C-alpha positions in Angstrom: 34.4 -39.0 -20.3 34.1 -41.0 -17.1 36.7 -39.3 -15.6 35.6 -35.9 -16.8 32.2 -36.7 -14.8 33.8 -38.0 -11.7 36.1 -35.1 -11.8 33.3 -32.6 -11.4 31.5 -34.9 -8.7 34.5 -34.9 -6.5 34.9 -31.2 -6.9 33.4 -29.3 -3.9 31.8 -26.1 -4.6 32.0 -23.4 -1.8 28.5 -22.0 -1.6 28.1 -18.6 -1.6 26.8 -16.7 1.1 23.7 -14.9 0.2 23.7 -11.2 -0.2 21.1 -10.0 2.3 17.7 -8.8 0.3 16.3 -6.3 2.9 18.1 -3.2 4.7 17.4 -0.2 6.3 18.6 1.5 3.0 16.2 -0.8 0.6 13.2 -0.5 3.3 13.2 2.9 3.7 13.2 3.5 -0.7 10.2 0.3 -0.7 8.5 3.0 2.1 8.8 6.3 0.0 8.0 4.4 -3.0 4.9 3.0 -1.6 3.6 6.4 0.0 4.4 8.0 -2.8 2.0 5.3 -5.1 -0.8 5.9 -3.0 -0.4 9.5 -2.7 -0.4 9.9 -6.3 -3.2 7.4 -7.0 -5.2 9.2 -4.8 -4.3 12.6 -6.7 -5.2 11.0 -10.1 -9.0 9.7 -8.7 -9.6 12.9 -7.1 -8.8 15.0 -10.4 -10.7 12.1 -12.4 -14.0 12.0 -10.2 -13.9 15.3 -8.8 -15.8 14.1 -5.3 -17.8 16.7 -3.8 -16.1 17.2 -0.4 -18.6 19.9 1.1 -20.0 19.4 4.4 -23.8 19.6 4.1 -25.1 22.1 6.6 -27.1 20.5 9.6 -30.5 21.3 10.4 -31.4 23.8 12.9 -32.4 22.1 16.4 -35.9 23.3 15.8 -36.7 21.5 12.6 -34.5 18.4 13.8 -36.7 18.2 17.1 -40.1 18.4 15.0 -38.7 15.6 12.9 -38.2 13.7 15.8 -42.0 14.1 17.1 -43.4 13.6 14.2 -41.3 10.7 13.5 -42.4 9.1 16.8 -46.3 10.1 16.2 
């Protein structure tokens, strides 16, 4: 048994070169997946809550100036 252990200890294992984890194709895929996820999430939230996206009308200039004058006094 000691001979088997000694044989394992003296055998040199050649380290494998690691495969690059990121490259242009995987970065492109990650970008596409993340943007798609953002758009899908926004679509779902807007369909669930149905926010009111209308722009309110502004007060006419005369009413706005009256409000300012009344606030000053």
